[in-house]
ZALUM-418564 format. One line per 4 residues: their letters; for each residue x, y, z of C-alpha. Coordinates in steps of 0.001 Angstrom, whole numbers, plus 500000, padded with zeros to 6 digits. Layout:
N
A = X/Y/Z; ...
This chain:
357
MDYR = 506605/526488/533955; 504438/526674/530877; 503428/524353/528180; 506385/525289/525859
TAGV = 508817/524791/528672; 507299/521331/529137; 507941/520482/525472; 504754/521474/523573
DVVA = 504885/524528/521296; 501289/525565/520570; 502364/528451/518428; 504376/526077/516146
GRAF = 501402/523793/516109; 499236/526593/514711; 501797/527541/512160; 501857/523886/511015
VERI = 498124/523829/510494; 498268/526940/508350; 501145/525488/506342; 499247/522328/505384
RSSV = 495969/524120/504672; 496539/524300/500841; 497609/520648/500663; 494403/519589/502421
ESTR = 492181/521772/500333; 493747/520214/497138; 492043/516905/497987; 488541/518262/498388
RPEV = 485599/516234/496862; 482125/517811/496110; 480721/515895/499021; 482829/517622/501690
LGGL = 481317/520238/503870; 483322/522936/505723; 486986/523269/505862; 490120/522684/507978
GGFG = 489779/523498/511595; 486624/522029/512851; 486158/519441/515575; 484948/516948/513018
GLCR = 485063/516508/509288; 481732/516370/507327; 481094/514437/504133; 477939/513540/502309
LPQG = 477513/510334/500489; 477786/510688/496624; 474456/511262/494984; 472620/508566/492982
LRKP = 473500/505569/495164; 470720/503263/495856; 471890/501003/498790; 475363/502329/499734
LLVA = 477676/500472/502094; 480436/502303/503858; 483832/500454/503878; 486362/501467/506458
GTDG = 489997/500549/506851; 493055/501628/509035; 496686/500970/508837; 500169/502513/509485
VGTK = 503482/502423/507815; 505284/500266/510273; 509080/500188/510869; 509618/501543/507312
LELA = 509372/504832/509258; 512614/504159/511063; 514503/504055/507690; 512563/506968/506190
QAHG = 513244/509217/509081; 516959/508352/509147; 517190/509402/505553; 514691/512423/505694
RHHD = 512019/510905/503402; 509027/512232/505017; 506945/512976/501870; 507103/509407/500677
VGID = 505877/507701/503880; 502828/510046/503611; 501909/508385/500349; 502696/504925/501967
LVAM = 500138/505690/504711; 497321/506404/502191; 498215/503426/500103; 498151/500880/502853
CVND = 494632/501961/503724; 493191/502658/500291; 494606/499528/498699; 492746/497416/501325
VITC = 489339/499063/501075; 489131/498913/497217; 489365/495124/497196; 485619/494973/497634
GAEP = 485138/497390/494689; 484604/500461/496879; 485520/504045/495886; 487598/505875/498484
LFFL = 485670/508879/499934; 487809/510398/502622; 490952/509838/504676; 492031/510851/508095
DYIA = 495512/510819/509556; 497091/510738/513087; 500551/511850/513634; 502298/511472/517027
TGKL = 505752/513054/517600; 508066/513847/520499; 508730/517464/519355; 506933/518986/516461
SPAA = 509153/519681/513457; 506759/521797/511176; 508908/521233/508168; 508966/517477/508422
MAEV = 505419/517157/509467; 504316/519376/506540; 506219/517040/504130; 504358/514069/505614
VEGI = 501000/515710/505244; 501805/516866/501710; 502625/513202/500937; 499345/512148/502352
AAGC = 497530/514769/500276; 499338/513506/497203; 498245/509950/498020; 494656/511187/498425
RQSG = 494656/513042/495160; 495890/509878/493370; 493152/507960/495033; 490393/510446/494451
CALL = 489496/510921/498206; 489453/513888/500375; 491854/514405/503264; 489009/515264/505575
GGET = 490955/515928/508766; 493617/514569/511127; 495377/515031/514379; 498962/515916/515272
AEMP = 499974/515091/518835; 503114/516371/520430; 504149/513982/523156; 507547/514967/524742
GFYA = 509109/512233/526828; 507097/509530/525016; 508642/509876/521550; 512287/511094/521227
PGRY = 512694/514536/519649; 512424/514326/515791; 510731/510914/515952; 507142/510316/514883
DLAG = 504579/507532/514186; 501718/507558/511701; 498263/505951/511507; 495732/506376/508700
FCVA = 491907/505774/508396; 490017/505463/505120; 486290/505392/504435; 484998/504247/500993
VVEE = 481563/503544/499593; 480247/500738/497388; 476631/499737/496223; 475544/496774/498172
DERI = 474619/494761/495174; 477920/495674/493441; 480209/494532/496307; 483040/492153/495473
DGQQ = 483374/489513/498185; 485040/486576/496494; 481833/484551/496348; 481666/485189/492603
VRPG = 485081/483319/492045; 484682/480132/490124; 486933/477216/489037; 488676/478304/485730
DRIL = 488907/481895/486707; 492278/483523/486127; 494431/485470/488495; 496181/488684/487261
AVAS = 499134/490154/489093; 499646/493950/489055; 503275/494877/489870; 504452/496471/493056
SGVH = 506763/499465/493260; 509093/497506/495559; 508840/496308/499069; 505970/498703/499779
SNGF = 505567/499000/503616; 505891/495498/504793; 508702/493434/506013; 510991/496247/507271
SLVR = 511486/494529/510622; 513489/492029/508551; 514962/494500/506100; 516567/496760/508734
PILE = 518704/494150/510329; 519909/493021/506986; 520903/496566/506137; 522702/496882/509598
ARGV = 524553/493600/509152; 525793/494593/505688; 526731/498164/506722; 524500/499739/504066
DATT = 524319/503484/503815; 522848/506085/501418; 525552/505473/498834; 525170/501695/498618
PLET = 524070/500726/495157; 521375/498165/494343; 522998/495156/492716; 521059/492199/491084
GSSR = 523388/489559/492302; 524219/486414/490278; 521922/483715/491422; 518759/482607/489658
GPGS = 515696/481488/491459; 511915/481137/490715; 510530/484226/488998; 513909/485908/488882
SRGP = 516592/486547/486230; 520281/487484/486027; 520978/491057/485003; 523522/493782/485229
SSSR = 524055/496003/488417; 521549/498791/488746; 522811/502407/489217; 519914/502999/491583
GLIE = 520587/503398/495379; 519565/500601/497645; 518035/502934/500161; 516095/504796/497355
ALLT = 514685/501535/496190; 513633/500467/499604; 511864/503840/500305; 510035/504006/497023
PTRL = 506382/504730/498016; 503688/502009/497965; 501850/501924/494590; 498238/502990/494705
YGSL = 495742/500795/492803; 492350/502673/493342; 492297/504505/490047; 493116/501190/488225
VQAL = 490081/499373/489916; 487783/502175/489200; 488916/502078/485398; 488345/498261/485319
RRAG = 484908/498706/486772; 483913/501495/484457; 484952/499319/481518; 482627/496568/482774
IPLH = 485379/494114/483503; 483771/491291/485750; 486026/491384/488769; 485282/488309/490981
GMAH = 487873/488931/493670; 490785/491142/494531; 493617/491007/497004; 496081/493558/498268
ITGG = 499510/491801/498748; 500707/493100/502053; 502455/491562/505014; 502429/487717/504619
GLPE = 502873/488024/500845; 500950/485949/498347; 500548/482827/500590; 498606/484870/503246
NLPR = 496814/487374/501244; 495737/485795/497914; 493534/483188/499627; 491564/485948/501303
CFPG = 489795/486810/498112; 488193/483321/497265; 486138/480790/499194; 487594/477903/501045
HLHA = 486342/475223/498698; 488625/476635/495995; 492361/476949/495648; 494767/478938/493630
VIDP = 497518/477490/491396; 500173/480172/490621; 503126/480076/488308; 506224/481464/490143
HSWE = 508096/481759/486739; 505383/484050/485215; 507454/487187/486175; 510978/488346/486811
RPAL = 511486/488821/490502; 512802/492496/491044; 516450/492892/491836; 515623/494347/495250
FRWL = 514205/491069/496536; 517216/489179/495116; 519504/491517/497146; 517590/491030/500379
QTNG = 517575/487185/500010; 521218/486991/499135; 522536/489544/501740; 520239/488368/504517
EVPE = 520409/484639/503689; 516719/484559/503823; 515152/481065/503139; 512952/480904/500138
ADLW = 509853/480135/502087; 510431/483079/504420; 510863/485354/501479; 507482/484335/500104
NTFN = 505879/484695/503433; 507337/488131/504159; 507460/490209/500893; 505272/490776/497941
LGVG = 508221/489809/495582; 506999/492179/492882; 503205/491496/493136; 501357/494378/494759
YCLV = 497737/493571/493850; 495777/490616/492371; 492635/490433/490311; 490573/487397/489825
LPAD = 488317/487371/486826; 486941/485038/484012; 489449/483724/481491; 487669/485586/478616
AVAD = 488135/488955/480428; 491899/488661/480790; 492983/490326/477489; 490849/493433/478015
ALAI = 491830/493670/481774; 495446/493463/480810; 495006/496166/478246; 493397/498574/480797
CHEQ = 496215/497855/483365; 498715/498900/480747; 496782/501922/479738; 496742/502916/483463
GHQA = 500565/502613/483597; 500647/499352/485535; 502686/496357/484647; 500478/493237/484804
WELG = 500504/489610/483766; 498616/486296/484216; 499808/484821/487458; 497694/481622/487759
RIED = 494208/480102/487937; 491498/479156/490287; 490707/475334/490598; 488114/473401/492489
GPAG = 488841/471538/495774; 491347/472497/498420; 494926/471761/497814; 495481/469735/500897
EQPL = 496382/471917/503793; 497411/474816/501560; 494871/477092/499641; 497833/478101/497337
EGLP = 499631/475696/494927; 502771/476211/492977; 505053/477940/495545; 508670/476887/495478
G = 509531/474342/498042
């Protein structure tokens, strides 16, 4: 017996590394030393920083991978992987420096894995961070052939005296919502049983439905496919945050709306002696969430506590900065609107007020 007979193809692994070399190099920052192939990636801190703090985050794509692999959407989950990490670390005002990935698979498929890494590289380029290195583990017998899992790791940097930690949030501050691109990478453990129960396949169209609920509107059927809508990559907000900071917008708090939706994530960006009042009618709930609620018979409360419902990121800032911040969001290609406000005193047991039901 040899390693290849046991299920690990070293030659294919080396060919895979060569294939992704140009994608990795396309993300290079001036601070990066060396190239692909070392035992560790090297990166200097950017010049001119006085008291730099490193900010680290890690995440995966979750069971969205099941749907993506079934439909051959490998590139898009690479972007998802970067977004789930980058969108977390930027909430303190940090600039992403570098990213590392870990790919585990049953049997290496160089073409599929290269698509994943090319997607990771695309996410890194959008975020301005270097793809500093990674690991691809071939694990026959542990993962089924053709199946893989992903993990990502991002390191960012921020000046200590410029860190945004929510302590700057004051009563009267406004909350701006920045639109998501869809479900992003959360809630697929609920999405997949709904798809299975309804017999959804690649040809199923996304329809808006006919009911009206908070933050939603009646509209015509969409020609877009349902699977395509669900697998749309997670939107990246790093360049937007950097643009807001360069413009001198006073950001008091920021929240990435991931698993747990607004109820779980928005209160993470302001102190416990404050609470947020949101207006659930301030935006039109995207048709995709309407479809999931109707076809899964998902209770309204569960919908809010599972999905982002069209809100991917939140900014907390003074009322007099709202107009300028909205203008920059729109210039950067993001749909944004005023979602609510911050008030003094806890709202009973709930830090978030205004949710339906």
